[in-house]
FILOGU-441252 format. One line per 4 residues: number of its first residue (from 0); their letters; for each residue x, y, z of N, C-alpha, C. Coordinates in steps of 0.02 Angstrom, whole numbers. Each point is the difference from the previous one (the first is absolute). Last residue first. Layout:
<sites>
NUM	A	X,Y,Z,X,Y,Z,X,Y,Z; ... .
</sites>
This chain:
<sites>
481	GGCA	632,3972,4281,26,65,-24,34,40,65; -174,-200,-37,81,-13,9,45,48,-8; -255,15,20,39,-10,-63,78,-26,-12; -137,44,199,-48,-42,-42,26,-26,-54 .
477	NGGG	168,94,188,-51,36,-23,-44,-66,-57; 183,-53,224,-6,28,-69,-71,17,-28; 167,-147,200,-47,53,-12,-19,-12,-72; 262,-2,40,-50,-43,44,-70,29,-9 .
473	GTPG	309,40,3,-90,21,-14,-47,-51,18; 262,22,59,-40,-81,-49,-79,37,-29; 179,133,145,-16,8,-66,-14,-45,-34; -85,88,257,52,-38,-36,-4,-11,-84 .
469	GGGG	-93,151,215,-23,-8,-59,51,-39,-64; 21,59,258,58,2,-52,-23,18,-77; -151,36,248,63,-33,-23,24,15,-62; -209,101,82,1,-56,-17,73,-20,-31 .
465	GSGA	-68,241,68,-31,-40,-49,17,-67,-38; 63,244,172,-10,-88,3,-46,-17,-53; 72,237,34,38,-41,31,2,-71,-2; -111,209,-124,-9,-33,50,59,-40,19 .
461	NASS	-66,193,-158,66,-4,68,-4,-40,30; -165,32,-169,74,16,-24,38,-12,39; -240,-103,56,42,70,5,62,-20,-43; -174,-160,-51,19,43,67,39,54,2 .
457	GRLF	-93,-161,-187,-42,48,24,33,21,68; 99,-138,-165,-52,-40,40,-36,36,37; 194,70,-92,-33,-19,-49,-56,-35,5; 140,93,159,-32,47,-22,-42,-25,-45 .
453	SKDE	100,-149,112,-41,50,36,-34,35,-36; 222,-105,-79,-78,-41,2,-52,21,38; 188,146,1,-37,-5,-49,-31,-57,-11; 91,21,197,-28,58,-7,-20,9,-88 .
449	ERIK	123,-181,62,-60,2,40,-32,52,-10; 227,-13,-94,-79,-39,-46,-46,-23,51; 181,128,81,-28,37,-50,-58,-36,-29; 107,-89,191,-53,54,10,-23,24,-64 .
445	NSSK	162,-174,77,-58,-3,-58,-40,44,-15; 199,-68,150,10,42,-63,-59,4,-44; 61,-115,272,-43,3,-58,24,67,-51; 79,-53,245,13,-81,-65,-46,-17,-63 .
441	IFQR	137,194,188,-56,-5,-19,-9,-86,-39; 203,120,103,-30,-61,27,-72,-16,-18; 116,217,-58,55,-61,-1,-24,-50,-3; -141,163,57,18,-18,-71,40,-48,-24 .
437	SLDL	-45,77,223,-33,-29,-35,1,-28,-50; 166,149,102,5,-84,4,-56,-32,-14; 58,219,-145,7,-24,64,-18,-61,20; 130,89,-207,-67,6,13,13,-27,84 .
433	QYNP	154,193,-176,-3,-82,80,-73,5,11; 112,143,-171,-57,-32,-26,-20,-62,62; 198,185,-100,-20,-5,73,-93,-23,3; 214,-10,-223,-50,24,39,-24,-18,53 .
429	VNAD	227,-31,-124,-70,-32,7,-46,22,51; 243,66,-68,-68,5,-62,-40,-40,7; 191,15,153,-34,80,-17,-56,-7,-55; 105,-203,32,-45,15,91,-34,74,-29 .
425	ANST	86,-177,-176,33,62,49,-49,28,38; -47,-249,-124,20,75,-14,25,38,58; 18,-274,-24,-30,61,49,4,66,-52; -16,-259,-112,44,52,12,-36,57,33 .
421	IGDA	-44,-271,-77,-9,37,47,68,68,9; -80,-202,-163,37,57,2,-23,53,27; -182,-178,14,38,15,-19,62,39,-6; -242,-79,158,41,53,-32,72,-40,-31 .
417	LQTI	-146,-103,162,-51,41,-36,36,52,-59; 104,-159,161,-51,-40,-21,-45,43,-51; 187,91,89,14,-37,-49,-59,-49,-1; -30,240,98,35,-69,20,8,-44,-53 .
413	DTRW	-113,241,24,75,-18,-8,22,-56,24; -226,94,9,0,-32,-36,69,-33,-29; -179,55,214,58,19,-13,28,-59,-63; -217,6,131,-3,49,-71,80,11,-35 .
409	YSAP	-86,-98,219,-18,-41,-36,16,44,-64; 169,18,214,-68,23,-45,-29,-33,-57; 208,-20,148,-42,-54,2,-70,28,-52; 196,143,61,17,-41,-44,-43,-83,-2 .
405	QTIA	-69,283,33,8,-52,41,22,-75,-31; -23,229,-94,44,-1,73,5,-47,30; -84,116,-227,-9,-68,20,65,-6,38; -25,180,-140,-68,-19,12,5,-60,37 .
401	SPSS	216,154,42,-36,-36,-71,-76,-20,20; 140,210,101,-15,-62,33,-19,-43,-73; 162,226,7,-88,-31,-1,22,-68,9; 204,157,48,-42,-34,-46,-72,-20,15 .
397	GSTP	188,98,148,-14,34,-32,-49,-14,-70; 179,-174,97,-23,55,43,-26,51,-53; -30,-234,-95,54,29,9,-12,84,56; -173,-229,-47,31,75,-13,58,16,31 .
393	SKLG	-79,-247,-69,4,33,71,17,72,-41; -181,-149,-119,80,3,1,14,39,81; -200,-155,-161,26,12,68,64,19,-23; -220,-18,-183,73,-13,20,37,24,53 .
389	LAGY	-209,45,-148,-16,-36,50,65,-35,33; -13,127,-199,-2,47,43,-14,-31,67; -1,-124,-208,86,30,22,-20,38,49; -224,-53,-85,56,-77,34,67,31,24 .
385	QKWG	-131,161,-102,-34,-24,63,46,-53,32; 51,80,-224,5,66,53,-39,-31,63; 13,-131,-175,51,1,51,13,49,30; -247,-73,-75,56,-12,-13,74,4,43 .
381	AEYF	-256,43,-29,28,37,53,97,8,-12; -206,-132,-124,11,70,5,62,39,12; -54,-260,-47,42,22,25,6,96,5; -145,-198,-134,20,58,2,20,30,70 .
377	RTPK	-64,-259,-153,-13,59,47,37,57,3; -75,-192,-191,62,52,31,-41,36,33; -27,-218,-220,-19,29,95,43,47,38; 22,5,-256,29,-37,46,-55,17,71 .
373	GLIQ	8,69,-261,-57,-22,21,22,-47,62; 101,179,-145,28,-86,-2,-50,-47,31; -57,216,-16,30,2,-68,10,-69,14; -87,94,170,-44,26,-20,31,-19,-81 .
369	HLVF	103,-52,206,-55,-18,25,-25,12,-81; 227,44,-9,10,-71,32,-84,-12,3; 32,221,-57,48,-51,-59,-25,-57,26; -50,170,152,-35,-12,-73,16,-37,-58 .
365	WVVS	132,31,221,-74,-28,7,-13,-9,-67; 168,116,-9,23,-53,-1,-65,-43,-2; -21,250,15,6,-48,-69,6,-72,11; -11,105,200,-71,-16,-32,4,-17,-77 .
361	TRIG	178,78,143,-17,-65,9,-37,-12,-37; 2,231,57,52,-22,-40,1,-78,-26; -145,86,181,-19,15,-61,44,-13,-70; 22,-81,232,-54,-41,-45,4,45,-61 .
357	EEGY	246,-21,112,-70,22,12,-59,-36,-38; 203,-74,-19,30,53,66,-66,23,31; -33,-238,-77,55,49,-24,11,39,40; -145,-245,-28,21,57,35,58,54,-47 .
353	LYIL	-194,-248,-3,40,47,-32,16,60,38; -69,-283,-16,10,64,33,38,60,-14; -131,-243,-98,59,65,-13,-21,45,68; -72,-268,-65,-20,67,21,52,42,15 .
349	KQDP	-2,-221,-191,23,18,96,-43,86,3; 21,-95,-217,-49,-18,31,13,1,79; 210,-30,-140,-73,8,-33,-52,-11,63; 261,68,55,-42,-81,-9,-82,23,-8 .
345	YGTN	239,166,-37,-73,-6,31,-22,-76,-34; 213,129,-20,7,-74,12,-88,-10,28; 107,188,-129,7,5,89,-14,-55,23; -26,23,-239,74,4,21,-3,17,79 .
341	NLST	-211,-2,-104,27,-68,5,75,-9,27; -113,216,-49,-16,-26,68,32,-94,-3; 50,134,-188,40,31,65,-42,-34,72; -94,-79,-218,76,-25,17,23,25,67 .
337	SLQS	-197,90,-80,-31,-93,25,92,-11,28; -30,222,-119,-21,-7,76,1,-78,42; 50,29,-231,51,22,29,-11,-10,69; -173,-59,-145,52,-49,-7,50,30,51 .
333	FTRF	-171,138,-31,-32,-50,33,65,-54,4; 86,238,-69,-52,-37,-11,-17,-59,48; 68,240,89,37,-57,-46,-68,-36,-18; -74,231,76,31,-66,34,16,-48,-51 .
329	QFST	14,279,-3,-46,-41,-23,30,-73,18; 100,214,10,-22,-29,63,-65,-31,-9; 178,130,-174,-75,9,31,-39,-30,45; 234,1,13,-26,50,-23,-74,12,-15 .
325	GDYL	116,-193,115,7,49,30,14,72,-34; -156,-250,-6,47,41,-50,46,72,46; -96,-229,129,-27,52,-32,52,33,-41; 33,-158,161,-52,-19,-9,-45,31,-56 .
321	DTPI	232,-7,109,-14,-38,-47,-65,-19,-27; 29,172,192,47,16,-88,8,-62,-33; -65,-61,229,-56,42,-54,20,27,-51; 97,-236,122,12,78,-3,-37,21,-42 .
317	LNSA	-2,-211,165,-38,22,-72,31,85,-13; 94,-214,192,-11,95,-21,-32,-17,-89; -27,-151,251,26,-12,-81,2,67,-20; -3,-97,278,-34,44,-82,51,-6,-57 .
313	SKVR	42,-92,248,-31,-45,-61,-33,40,-46; -2,125,209,36,-64,-11,-32,-29,-63; 0,271,9,-37,-67,14,43,-57,-1; 147,184,-17,-45,-6,-29,-36,-58,37 .
309	GEYT	182,223,25,-5,-58,1,-68,-23,-36; 98,217,161,-17,-26,-62,4,-76,4; -76,172,225,69,-44,-41,-22,-11,-84; -108,152,140,29,-17,45,40,-36,-22 .
305	TVCT	-122,157,-163,-12,-52,50,56,-13,40; -14,241,-104,10,-53,-35,-27,-63,66; -11,282,-83,-25,-47,47,13,-72,-23; 57,274,-35,23,-64,5,-35,-51,33 .
301	NSVF	-10,260,-34,-35,-26,-34,20,-83,-5; 164,142,123,-53,32,-25,-44,-55,-64; 187,-113,184,-6,44,-60,-58,29,-22; 57,-60,255,-28,-2,-45,15,22,-58 .
297	SSNT	60,41,234,56,-21,-46,-41,-34,-85; -115,121,193,41,38,-29,43,-27,-54; -242,-118,107,75,-7,16,36,67,-64; -226,-64,7,26,55,52,61,23,4 .
293	KTTC	-238,-109,-164,76,-14,33,39,59,27; -223,-18,-112,3,-5,96,68,14,7; -69,-28,-231,15,59,7,-7,20,63; -30,-232,-69,64,29,-5,6,68,16 .
289	NSYK	-191,-167,21,27,51,23,72,34,4; -120,-185,-151,-79,51,30,42,54,46; 153,-92,-193,-19,-33,58,-54,47,51; 107,54,-209,3,-85,-26,-13,-21,80 .
285	SGSA	29,250,-105,-41,-27,47,-12,-82,1; 210,103,-80,-32,23,2,-87,-44,50; 236,-92,-136,-12,48,50,-66,34,-15; 53,-252,-50,8,67,-33,17,52,56 .
281	TSNT	40,-283,5,-44,59,5,10,58,-13; 163,-174,-15,-67,-30,-44,-53,44,3; 294,25,29,-74,2,28,-46,-8,-34; 197,-149,-68,-14,87,-1,-54,-10,42 .
277	TGTF	104,-198,-26,68,36,-26,-35,76,18; -137,-215,23,43,43,42,50,53,11; -136,-172,-165,51,1,41,24,16,56; -196,82,-115,1,-69,8,41,-44,55 .
273	AANL	38,229,-108,-57,-7,81,-15,-82,8; 103,37,-204,50,35,49,-35,-5,64; -135,-77,-166,50,-64,-1,64,30,72; -256,115,-31,68,-3,-59,56,-43,39 .
269	RGDI	-272,-53,76,51,59,-16,66,6,-36; -174,-164,79,-48,22,-61,67,91,-20; -8,-284,115,8,78,28,8,24,-72; -143,-228,83,50,36,-63,0,82,30 .
265	IYYG	-67,-284,100,17,77,1,52,19,-33; -182,-220,13,53,35,-16,12,74,3; -148,-244,97,6,84,-10,74,16,-43; -215,-241,35,72,31,9,-8,84,-13 .
261	EIPL	-184,-160,-9,45,20,-53,59,8,-7; -155,19,175,-1,-71,3,71,-13,-79; -13,210,174,-29,-12,-64,18,-70,-9; -4,77,257,46,5,-57,-44,-28,-70 .
257	PDVN	-128,146,170,25,-69,16,46,-3,-69; -73,222,114,-26,-37,-53,44,-69,18; -41,191,191,46,-13,-61,-28,-59,-39; -81,93,228,-28,29,-71,75,0,-51 .
253	ELNS	111,-31,222,-72,13,-23,5,23,-50; 237,-106,102,-45,50,-42,-69,-2,-10; 218,-151,89,-69,24,24,-45,42,3; 141,-169,-139,23,52,0,-56,2,62 .
249	NGNK	67,-160,-188,2,-8,74,12,70,36; -34,-52,-248,-50,-6,46,-2,-4,59; 194,27,-138,-45,-55,-18,-60,-19,38; 139,200,-4,29,-35,63,-42,-69,-6 .
245	LSHI	-28,170,-162,63,-17,-13,25,-60,61; -224,67,-35,27,-40,-42,77,-8,3; -78,146,154,-49,-61,22,18,-41,-78; 81,240,-34,14,-48,54,-24,-59,31 .
241	LDGI	-124,110,-163,72,-21,-37,52,-23,70; -233,78,61,-5,-53,-53,81,-39,-15; -22,201,117,-12,-72,23,1,-43,-20; 18,225,-100,69,-34,21,-14,-67,43 .
237	TLHL	-185,29,-197,30,21,65,66,-4,22; -145,16,-238,50,-47,37,21,56,61; -207,4,-199,20,35,54,54,-51,43; -164,-61,-153,51,18,-43,52,13,45 .
233	STHD	-215,-59,80,46,-56,-4,68,29,-41; -217,104,5,56,32,65,57,-54,-3; -221,38,-145,73,-22,-13,61,28,28; -291,-31,1,50,-7,49,74,-32,-25 .
229	RFLT	-285,73,-83,61,-29,-20,67,31,53; -238,90,-52,-3,-74,45,48,-7,-12; -55,191,-85,17,-49,-38,-12,-67,25; -50,228,88,-42,-40,-42,4,-56,-29 .
225	KTTG	138,125,135,-16,-31,39,-71,-36,-55; 170,172,-72,16,-67,19,-48,-70,31; -105,231,-111,43,-14,50,35,-55,-16; -105,216,-185,-17,-74,47,47,-2,67 .
221	ARNS	-82,218,-180,36,-33,46,-18,-74,13; -33,229,-167,-25,-48,12,55,-35,58; 6,180,-164,-41,21,52,-33,-60,33; 153,37,-201,-79,-43,-5,-26,11,81 .
217	NAYN	203,173,-142,-22,-48,54,-55,-30,2; 198,155,-157,-87,-11,13,5,-53,54; 161,199,-104,-19,-53,58,-63,-2,-12; 192,70,-193,-68,22,29,-27,-50,47 .
213	YSPT	251,67,-140,-43,-35,50,-55,35,15; 197,-4,-213,-45,32,50,-28,-45,30; 164,-74,-174,23,59,39,-38,35,54; -52,-246,-116,-17,60,4,43,52,40 .
209	TFLT	1,-276,-127,-7,58,64,-2,64,-29; 25,-270,-78,-39,54,-23,-9,27,76; 170,-224,-29,-58,54,20,-4,65,-31; 151,-144,-94,-31,-43,37,-76,26,39 .
205	SAAT	210,105,-117,-55,0,-42,-46,-58,11; 204,95,93,2,-65,-32,-59,-10,-50; 22,167,184,47,16,-58,7,-59,-56; -164,-19,165,6,58,-40,41,-1,-48 .
201	LDAI	55,-142,155,-54,-37,-31,-28,49,-61; 134,63,187,58,-17,-58,-39,-29,-37; -108,130,174,31,30,-28,44,-50,-74; -133,-91,164,-40,20,-49,44,54,-28 .
197	SGNL	116,-222,87,-19,68,36,-54,36,-66; 67,-279,78,23,53,-47,-42,54,20; -130,-186,24,61,-35,11,18,70,-65; -200,10,180,21,5,-59,85,-18,-4 .
193	VALR	-196,-106,192,64,50,-27,24,-3,-51; -247,-72,118,52,-13,-49,47,48,0; -260,-126,104,67,41,9,50,-13,-48; -203,-124,26,-19,83,-24,55,29,35 .
189	EKPF	4,-224,27,-28,-16,-70,-11,74,-21; 75,-51,219,44,4,-38,-7,-1,-65; -164,90,188,24,-62,-9,41,1,-57; -16,133,235,-28,13,-68,27,-63,-31 .
185	GWYL	35,17,235,-63,-30,-27,-20,8,-76; 183,93,144,-55,23,15,-59,-24,-27; 216,-60,-60,25,-10,70,-98,21,31; 42,77,-219,4,-83,1,-18,-27,85 .
181	LSYY	63,234,-60,-71,-24,2,-22,-78,-13; 224,73,46,-58,25,46,-66,-17,-18; 191,-37,-175,-3,-54,78,-57,21,44; 29,139,-176,-27,-58,-23,-10,-60,54 .
177	AFTA	125,186,39,-87,25,-20,-30,-41,11; 237,-26,-18,-21,6,68,-74,-4,0; 105,20,-205,-7,-72,15,-31,-6,87; 46,207,-106,-58,-35,-19,-14,-49,-5 .
173	SSLN	173,124,95,-53,27,28,-67,-47,-24; 233,-33,-84,-19,-43,71,-62,34,16; 55,82,-196,-5,-53,-12,-17,-57,64; 64,230,-3,-64,-5,-21,-34,-66,-4 .
169	SLNS	231,61,56,-50,7,71,-67,-11,-43; 184,-47,-137,-12,-46,53,-61,6,51; 7,110,-263,40,-24,62,-15,-35,53; -90,125,-244,25,-56,35,58,6,37 .
165	TDSA	-248,150,-18,70,-9,-41,40,-76,34; -225,8,49,-7,65,-49,71,3,-31; -109,-235,93,54,51,18,-18,47,-39; -203,-151,88,62,12,-54,43,52,-8 .
161	FVVY	-210,-160,105,21,52,20,59,-6,-51; -268,-68,-1,70,-13,-39,54,55,46; -265,-159,45,49,63,8,57,5,-26; -281,-56,0,70,-25,-26,43,61,11 .
157	DIAP	-271,-69,124,50,34,-42,71,-21,-32; -191,-76,145,-9,-7,-56,46,29,-32; -7,-26,244,-50,-46,-34,7,-9,-68; 122,178,112,15,-72,5,-28,-37,-24 .
153	DIGY	-38,257,-68,-30,-41,42,48,-63,-24; 68,266,4,14,-62,-3,-69,-53,29; 86,257,-26,-72,-22,-28,-2,-69,-18; 170,133,118,30,0,-58,-98,-43,-43 .
149	IAFF	32,61,245,33,66,-47,-19,-6,-80; -68,-192,158,-43,53,-5,18,74,-35; 157,-187,33,-44,-20,-39,-64,53,-22; 179,22,163,36,-15,-77,-66,7,-35 .
145	DSIK	-71,-27,233,21,61,-38,33,1,-80; -15,-201,103,-59,16,-10,-11,87,-11; 191,-106,67,6,-29,-60,-89,20,-14; 55,62,203,46,32,-47,12,-1,-65 .
141	KGKG	-116,-127,165,-36,69,4,56,52,-56; 67,-207,64,-56,-21,-40,-17,62,-19; 245,8,55,-51,-39,37,-62,17,-44; 241,-2,-123,-40,43,35,-45,-50,52 .
137	VIGD	243,-89,-91,-89,12,-28,-33,14,61; 260,51,52,-43,-54,-5,-79,10,-55; 209,157,75,-24,-29,-74,-28,-54,-8; 133,73,234,-43,17,-56,-11,-30,-58 .
133	TALV	20,-101,265,37,45,-71,-40,25,-29; 13,-100,283,-43,23,-64,54,30,-62; 31,-214,180,42,66,-19,-56,25,-47; -106,-184,117,60,22,35,26,64,-29 .
129	GDDR	-199,-34,-43,-18,-29,56,79,7,29; -69,65,-204,-11,-69,-14,-11,-23,87; -42,252,-137,33,-32,68,-7,-79,1; 25,207,-209,-61,-36,46,59,-48,44 .
125	TESI	-8,229,-177,48,-47,47,-55,-25,33; -55,40,-258,4,54,66,42,-52,45; -130,9,-272,36,-25,54,25,61,59; -134,25,-203,-16,-62,26,58,-47,48 .
121	LDNL	2,250,-97,-73,-17,27,-10,-82,8; 208,83,-27,-23,61,54,-69,-35,7; 111,-63,-197,27,-33,62,-23,23,51; -57,106,-193,-23,-63,3,27,-44,53 .
117	NAIP	23,248,-96,-7,-21,67,-23,-90,25; -1,158,-223,77,-17,36,3,-10,72; -162,-47,-245,3,10,81,51,-3,16; -174,27,-217,54,-2,29,4,9,72 .
113	YAFS	-197,-106,-145,20,37,45,68,-8,15; -236,-91,-160,93,13,1,-10,58,71; -225,-161,-127,34,55,40,87,-13,30; -245,-85,-146,75,-5,14,14,37,33 .
109	QKGD	-225,-29,-70,15,-65,34,85,8,-2; -78,211,-9,-87,-48,-4,42,-54,34; 156,149,-92,-28,25,71,-79,-28,-5; 177,-40,-161,-64,24,-19,-21,22,63 .
105	FFVY	266,-3,-62,-37,-47,37,-90,28,-34; 283,-4,-67,-44,13,-16,-60,-46,53; 254,61,85,-29,-44,-48,-96,34,9; 243,144,6,-64,-23,46,-29,-50,-53 .
101	RGSS	245,155,47,-31,-37,-60,-51,-26,63; 179,105,77,-35,59,-44,-48,-19,-50; 150,-118,192,19,19,-83,-25,32,-40; 78,52,253,-56,-19,-34,24,-24,-76 .
97	GSTQ	94,14,271,0,29,-77,-63,-23,-19; 56,-158,193,33,53,-14,5,48,-70; -132,-186,85,41,3,54,30,69,10; -208,-104,-139,42,64,-23,37,-6,77 .
93	VQFV	-187,-181,-143,45,27,59,60,44,-18; -254,-73,-83,60,37,-21,51,34,43; -230,-176,-12,41,49,42,59,-2,-21; -266,-80,-81,71,-7,-4,35,67,24 .
89	ILNG	-251,-157,-33,41,62,53,61,-13,-18; -233,-92,-115,65,4,2,27,51,49; -236,-109,42,27,32,-36,66,-5,-2; -176,-183,22,0,66,28,52,37,-45 .
85	FVYS	-52,-251,6,-55,53,-17,-17,67,3; 167,-245,-58,-7,61,26,-62,31,-23; 63,-206,-92,-17,-6,85,12,50,38; 57,-27,-240,-49,-12,4,-21,7,64 .
81	PKNS	189,174,-66,-21,-75,5,-80,-26,10; 47,209,-148,31,-16,71,-7,-75,12; -60,153,-217,49,-60,29,26,1,57; -192,122,-51,-6,-67,-63,60,-21,25 .
77	NWNS	-33,164,151,-50,-17,-22,-10,-71,-43; 192,164,9,-10,-41,55,-72,-45,0; 154,144,-187,-83,-25,-2,-11,-63,73; 212,114,-58,-23,40,-59,-76,-43,24 .
73	LFRS	156,-53,171,-26,83,-8,-30,2,-73; 88,-212,27,-57,1,52,-33,87,8; 183,-81,-140,-62,-11,-39,-48,-1,66; 209,77,68,-22,34,-58,-70,-20,-42 .
69	LKTG	121,-130,156,-30,49,39,-36,71,-56; 131,-202,-69,-93,-9,42,-5,52,22; 182,33,-84,-27,-23,-69,-66,-16,18; 185,41,164,-28,54,-32,-61,-8,-53 .
65	TILG	26,-186,181,54,32,-57,-23,55,-22; -27,-138,245,-30,11,-67,41,39,-53; -19,-169,243,43,39,-40,-6,21,-67; -203,-82,157,70,2,26,63,45,-36 .
61	SENL	-228,-52,-147,23,20,83,70,-7,21; -73,-100,-210,-56,51,8,5,31,78; 183,-119,-199,-25,9,76,-60,61,-15; 148,-64,-162,-62,-42,-13,-39,13,57 .
57	NYDA	210,104,-63,-48,34,-15,-55,-46,0; 215,-82,99,-51,41,33,-44,46,-49; 104,-236,-26,-9,56,-56,-48,52,49; 44,-212,119,53,35,-33,10,65,-54 .
53	NSLT	-184,-34,197,7,-27,-62,86,15,-18; -71,-11,257,-1,55,-63,5,-51,-62; -104,-47,251,72,-20,-57,-29,22,-47; -60,79,269,0,-5,-74,25,-14,-39 .
49	ALEA	-92,-25,276,59,-6,-43,-22,4,-73; -147,-55,202,17,89,-39,51,10,-35; -38,-232,79,-75,37,-15,30,55,-39; 164,-66,156,-3,-36,-70,-57,19,-64 .
45	PSYN	22,96,243,34,29,-56,18,-51,-69; -232,-16,136,61,-20,17,41,44,-53; -232,53,116,23,-15,-65,71,-20,27; -245,16,111,66,15,16,37,-39,-55 .
41	RFLF	-256,112,38,47,-71,-19,68,35,6; -274,57,85,82,21,-16,34,-82,-12; -251,34,56,17,-14,-53,64,24,-32; -89,-39,224,-14,-24,-35,19,-12,-78 .
37	PTLD	-6,171,187,61,-41,8,-20,-71,-69; -137,196,-32,89,0,-9,28,-55,12; -239,56,27,12,-61,-12,89,3,-41; -203,149,152,57,-18,-24,20,-55,-23 .
33	FKLS	-255,109,3,66,-3,36,57,-21,-43; -201,101,-85,6,8,68,35,-13,36; 30,34,-260,-25,-42,38,6,18,67; 86,96,-211,-55,9,20,-35,-15,55 .
29	QPLF	200,-71,-95,12,54,36,-58,30,20; 82,-225,-108,-61,14,24,11,71,44; 115,-110,-219,29,14,69,-84,43,26; 31,-52,-243,-39,-60,37,23,0,81 .
25	VYEP	98,148,-156,-79,5,-20,-28,-51,45; 238,70,-15,-14,11,48,-104,-8,-11; 175,-49,-156,12,-34,70,-46,10,40; -59,20,-244,46,20,41,-11,-25,62 .
21	LGKC	-63,-132,-216,-51,52,38,73,39,39; -36,-219,-114,56,42,-14,-30,68,-1; -96,-194,103,-26,8,-77,34,56,-42; 6,-108,234,52,-33,-47,-22,16,-69 .
17	GIFT	-105,86,220,75,-4,-12,37,-17,-66; -242,-34,59,9,70,-34,67,4,-19; -60,-207,82,-47,-2,-58,20,80,-27; 109,-67,202,17,-36,-69,-28,19,-50 .
13	VLIH	-81,73,194,61,30,6,37,-40,-82; -203,-77,87,-14,84,-24,70,26,-19; -6,-219,115,-19,8,-81,-11,52,-29; 47,14,246,66,-34,-49,-26,-7,-74 .
9	FFIF	-158,64,141,41,51,-14,68,-12,-31; -155,-168,79,-32,54,-57,54,38,-1; 60,-147,151,-1,-16,-60,-14,35,-57; -16,95,227,67,-14,-34,4,-23,-67 .
5	YQKV	-200,-24,118,8,74,-20,61,14,-26; -50,-209,101,-56,5,-76,21,69,-21; 77,-38,196,41,-41,-37,-30,6,-63; -133,100,175,83,30,-14,36,-31,-45 .
1	KM	-205,-99,70,-11,66,-42,80,22,-11; 0,-158,156,-6,-39,-59,-8,56,-68 .
</sites>
């Protein structure tokens, strides 16, 4: 009885303190002598994490913001920040190649800015889902916590903006993937933003006031995603979830989410030539975690393609180049983006399963769907480079075997139930990443989400258990419903 009374008292205390507009962490019992983490965590659904933009982007306080809004924030953060923000303004000026030589003004006290050339390296890594490891996946909890520590970010109170330095697709993709990464690790969407347009172009248009010199400053503080008590891992779509859905829930796979009640709709975020299979969809270089270990002398140098081309069964194509201007790399108008999605035949309210060639590049499409149009979306980050790799082929003499060597493997994808437009690639261009038999018949691909759930709840970042799939339907919640 006393235990019950205690929890009633604690709930009242949380409600009283947490709903007064104070920072989220204020009411969390970090100084208490016992661990209430399991009772405080909330699983958020993709629908809850979606953001519906204003048709006039200038009115957005987060999500996609304009140069006018960022300029106002930088001019006087204390006076102009959103009413629900209690921390600093952190701006990342993304420079994947070269530099504009212009830098936004910041005061070094409540606002900070960082030119950053290696953003993808700091927030992504090769990760193993239990089936086939792929690179370019959102980093583990420790990697993201280290990112916060390097740049003095407290995720419980600070507001973060990712801005392209110059106008190109690499900078925009890095910005949207960084946004996705922080959102995935529990950072509230209300305190995350991507700048529409580049700092260079907005400077030239006199929208942003910048300087040719840069002086480093750091708030010298940091927090961790664990203090947020938010689980956003439902955003991550596993290949097991995808196959289970395509088989209408009649698979023997384990740790998969149930079919969504509202139904699902698959969107392929690649260029049309890749979608139709008329060109190799996977680029050269380190697109697979073990491409560098290929040994067959007939392989073309630095060429790494999937076992076959095609697309996920029943997928519709949303062409990424239709979503932004190819010169300024600003997003199209809200009306134009809505039309592009409607043209795919999307039935409103269905849960979107999104994939592309890879996570970083396809994050631009994810950002449009989830954080501008506000559609519930789950993201298969490994994308076609994993899905298309899991085909079966009989190698010619001197060629390497494919990842799948067993026709009955649970993860074989080049069958008509799971793929359309199946076209095999030349043996000489497919790397040797053959899976051992245990992987070809393992029943779960949920290793990444299990690791991340364990990290959030205080276990090792490399823990292999964490309680099932963490379904996207949400549940639980803190006292203020946030």
